[in-house]
C-alpha positions as CSV (number, residue, x, y, z in Angstrom):
1,X,0.0,0.0,0.0
2,X,2.8,2.4,0.9
3,X,4.5,1.8,-2.5
4,X,1.2,2.4,-4.3
5,X,0.7,5.7,-2.4
6,X,4.3,6.8,-3.0
7,X,3.9,6.0,-6.7
8,X,0.7,8.1,-6.9
9,X,2.4,11.0,-5.3
10,X,5.5,10.8,-7.5
11,X,3.3,10.4,-10.6
12,X,1.1,13.4,-9.6
13,X,3.9,15.8,-8.7
14,X,5.7,15.1,-11.9
15,X,3.0,17.1,-13.6
16,X,3.7,20.8,-14.0
17,X,0.2,22.0,-13.3
18,X,0.1,20.0,-10.0
19,X,3.4,21.6,-8.8
20,X,2.5,25.1,-9.9
21,X,-1.1,25.3,-8.7
22,X,-0.3,25.8,-4.9
23,X,2.2,28.5,-5.9
24,X,-0.3,30.3,-8.1
25,X,-3.0,30.1,-5.4
26,X,-0.6,31.4,-2.7
27,X,0.3,34.4,-4.9
28,X,-3.4,35.0,-5.7
29,X,-4.3,34.8,-2.0
30,X,-1.6,37.3,-1.2
31,X,-2.8,39.7,-3.9
32,X,-6.4,39.4,-2.7
33,X,-5.2,40.2,0.9
34,X,-3.4,43.3,-0.2
35,X,-6.3,44.4,-2.3
36,X,-8.4,44.4,1.0
37,X,-6.1,47.1,2.2
38,X,-7.3,49.5,-0.5
39,X,-10.8,48.7,0.6
40,X,-9.9,49.1,4.3
41,X,-11.5,45.7,4.8
42,X,-10.1,43.7,7.8
43,X,-13.2,41.6,8.3
44,X,-12.0,38.7,6.1
45,X,-15.6,38.5,4.8
46,X,-14.7,37.9,1.2
47,X,-12.8,34.7,2.2
48,X,-15.6,32.2,1.9
49,X,-16.9,33.5,-1.4
50,X,-13.4,33.5,-3.0
51,X,-12.8,30.0,-1.7
52,X,-15.9,28.9,-3.6
53,X,-14.4,30.3,-6.8
54,X,-11.1,28.5,-6.1
55,X,-13.0,25.2,-5.9
56,X,-13.7,25.4,-9.6
57,X,-10.0,25.5,-10.5
58,X,-8.9,22.9,-7.9
59,X,-11.8,20.5,-9.0
60,X,-10.7,20.8,-12.7
61,X,-7.1,20.0,-11.8
62,X,-8.1,17.1,-9.5
63,X,-10.4,15.7,-12.1
64,X,-7.7,15.8,-14.8
65,X,-5.3,14.0,-12.6
66,X,-7.7,11.1,-11.6
67,X,-9.1,10.7,-15.1
68,X,-5.6,10.4,-16.6
69,X,-5.4,6.7,-15.6
70,X,-8.5,6.1,-17.7
71,X,-7.7,8.3,-20.7
72,X,-4.2,6.6,-20.9
73,X,-5.7,3.2,-20.0
74,X,-3.0,2.5,-17.3
75,X,-5.3,1.7,-14.4
76,X,-5.4,-2.0,-15.3
77,X,-1.6,-2.1,-15.0
78,X,-1.9,-1.6,-11.2
79,X,-4.3,-4.5,-11.0
80,X,-2.0,-6.7,-13.1
81,X,0.9,-6.2,-10.8
82,X,-1.1,-7.3,-7.8
83,X,-2.7,-4.2,-6.2
84,X,-6.3,-4.7,-5.1
85,X,-9.0,-2.4,-6.3
86,X,-9.7,-1.2,-2.8
87,X,-6.1,-0.1,-2.4
88,X,-6.0,1.6,-5.8
89,X,-9.2,3.6,-4.9
90,X,-7.8,4.4,-1.5
91,X,-4.5,5.6,-3.0
92,X,-6.4,7.8,-5.5
93,X,-8.5,9.2,-2.7
94,X,-5.5,10.1,-0.6
95,X,-3.7,11.9,-3.4
96,X,-6.8,13.8,-4.4
97,X,-7.6,14.8,-0.8
98,X,-4.0,16.0,-0.3
99,X,-4.2,18.1,-3.5
100,X,-7.5,19.7,-2.5
101,X,-6.3,20.5,1.0
102,X,-2.8,21.6,0.0
103,X,-4.1,24.1,-2.6
104,X,-6.8,25.6,-0.4
105,X,-4.3,25.9,2.4
106,X,-1.9,27.8,0.1
107,X,-4.7,30.2,-0.9
108,X,-6.0,30.5,2.7
109,X,-2.5,31.2,4.1
110,X,-1.8,33.9,1.5
111,X,-5.1,35.6,1.9
112,X,-5.3,35.6,5.7
113,X,-1.7,36.6,6.4
114,X,-1.6,39.4,3.8
115,X,-5.0,40.7,4.9
116,X,-3.8,40.8,8.5
117,X,-0.6,42.6,7.5
118,X,-2.2,45.0,5.1
119,X,-5.7,45.8,6.4
120,X,-5.2,44.8,10.0
121,X,-7.6,42.9,12.2
122,X,-9.4,45.7,13.9
123,X,-12.8,44.6,12.6
124,X,-12.1,40.9,12.7
125,X,-14.5,38.5,14.4
126,X,-12.0,35.9,15.6
127,X,-14.6,33.4,16.7
128,X,-16.3,33.8,13.3
129,X,-13.0,33.3,11.5
130,X,-12.3,30.0,13.4
131,X,-15.8,28.7,12.7
132,X,-15.5,29.6,9.0
133,X,-12.1,28.1,8.7
134,X,-13.3,24.8,10.1
135,X,-16.2,24.9,7.7
136,X,-14.0,25.6,4.7
137,X,-11.7,22.7,5.4
138,X,-14.5,20.2,6.2
139,X,-16.2,21.3,2.9
140,X,-13.0,20.7,0.9
141,X,-12.4,17.4,2.5
142,X,-15.9,16.2,1.7
143,X,-15.7,17.7,-1.8
144,X,-12.6,15.6,-2.5
145,X,-14.5,12.5,-1.4
146,X,-17.3,13.4,-3.8
147,X,-14.9,14.2,-6.7
148,X,-13.1,10.9,-6.3
149,X,-16.4,9.0,-6.3
150,X,-17.6,10.6,-9.5
151,X,-14.3,10.4,-11.3
152,X,-13.6,6.8,-10.4
153,X,-17.1,5.7,-11.1
154,X,-17.6,7.2,-14.5
155,X,-14.2,5.7,-15.6
156,X,-13.4,8.1,-18.5
157,X,-12.4,11.7,-19.2
158,X,-15.9,12.9,-18.5
159,X,-15.4,11.9,-14.9
160,X,-12.9,14.7,-14.5
161,X,-15.6,17.3,-15.3
162,X,-18.4,15.7,-13.3
163,X,-17.2,17.0,-9.9
164,X,-17.3,20.5,-11.3
165,X,-20.8,20.1,-12.5
166,X,-21.8,18.6,-9.1
167,X,-20.3,21.7,-7.4
168,X,-22.4,24.0,-9.7
169,X,-25.5,21.9,-8.9
170,X,-24.9,22.3,-5.2
171,X,-24.7,26.1,-5.6
172,X,-27.9,26.1,-7.7
173,X,-29.8,24.2,-5.1
174,X,-29.2,27.0,-2.7
175,X,-31.4,29.2,-5.0
176,X,-34.3,26.8,-4.6
177,X,-33.8,26.9,-0.8
178,X,-34.5,30.6,-0.9
179,X,-37.7,30.0,-2.8
180,X,-39.2,27.5,-0.4
181,X,-39.7,27.1,3.3
182,X,-39.4,23.3,3.2
183,X,-37.1,22.1,6.0
184,X,-35.9,19.3,3.8
185,X,-34.2,21.8,1.6
186,X,-32.2,23.2,4.5
187,X,-30.9,19.8,5.3
188,X,-30.1,19.1,1.7
189,X,-28.1,22.3,1.4
190,X,-26.3,21.5,4.7
191,X,-25.3,18.1,3.3
192,X,-23.9,19.2,-0.1
193,X,-20.3,20.6,-0.1
194,X,-20.1,24.3,-1.2
195,X,-23.9,24.8,-0.9
196,X,-23.7,26.9,2.3
197,X,-20.2,28.3,1.9
198,X,-21.4,31.0,-0.5
199,X,-23.6,32.6,2.2
200,X,-21.0,32.2,5.0
201,X,-18.9,35.1,6.2
202,X,-16.5,35.5,9.1
203,X,-18.5,38.4,10.6
204,X,-21.7,36.3,10.5
205,X,-20.8,32.6,10.1
206,X,-23.5,30.2,9.1
207,X,-25.5,29.5,12.3
208,X,-25.7,25.7,11.7
209,X,-22.1,25.1,10.9
210,X,-21.8,22.0,13.2
211,X,-24.9,20.4,11.7
212,X,-23.7,21.0,8.2
213,X,-20.2,19.7,9.0
214,X,-21.7,16.5,10.4
215,X,-24.1,16.0,7.4
216,X,-21.4,16.7,4.9
217,X,-19.0,14.3,6.6
218,X,-21.7,11.6,6.5
219,X,-22.3,12.4,2.8
220,X,-18.5,12.1,2.1
221,X,-18.2,8.8,3.9
222,X,-21.2,7.5,1.8
223,X,-19.4,8.6,-1.4
224,X,-16.2,6.9,-0.2
225,X,-17.7,3.6,0.7
226,X,-20.0,3.6,-2.3
227,X,-17.1,4.5,-4.6
228,X,-15.0,1.5,-3.4
229,X,-18.0,-0.8,-3.7
230,X,-18.7,0.3,-7.3
231,X,-15.0,0.3,-8.3
232,X,-14.5,-3.3,-7.0
233,X,-17.2,-4.6,-9.3
234,X,-16.7,-2.3,-12.3
235,X,-15.5,-3.7,-15.7
236,X,-12.2,-2.1,-16.7
237,X,-11.9,-3.7,-20.1
């Protein structure tokens, strides 16, 4: 298992776009933070909304990486040399989760540090920032579980684009939530990654963050276990 995971990491970080993306997001986060200085904004309130935008780029890159084994028809080689399908899926999940969290950490660090240095923290709700930070990272962890499930289940290049479409769908569902008072819609939006991040700010964090984190984690675990079960039975010919 360790050899398989090491191979996946070496294979991933040979790719230029995988190596450059954290650097690009770090630089973008720093620039966004210093732009806050010109607006005299030390609330960090734009953080969650920009993080939603970053999800599009990270999802595309992650999807490209995972679907590469299918487009190049190399995934069968891992089975031929003796790796079980469960281990292959787990190794893919680990590398994808690391890429999601590494890139969002790079942007988050650049944004928060440069905002604190440039605009100060006079208006900062520290409790709100901590809650929003936890929500951001749980969201991205669960988004990586969903992305791996979709990409590994579809088994072709289209699988790399499906996580992005799913993310857009989650954001669109929040529109329907505003049009209805049905409680089920509130729980649906709490369960889907990114659905509530768009309305979350550090000054006024989403009031049901804990409930949403628990529901998202359950959803992510379901994607992970379902993905393994499907991948173990899928035809790779």
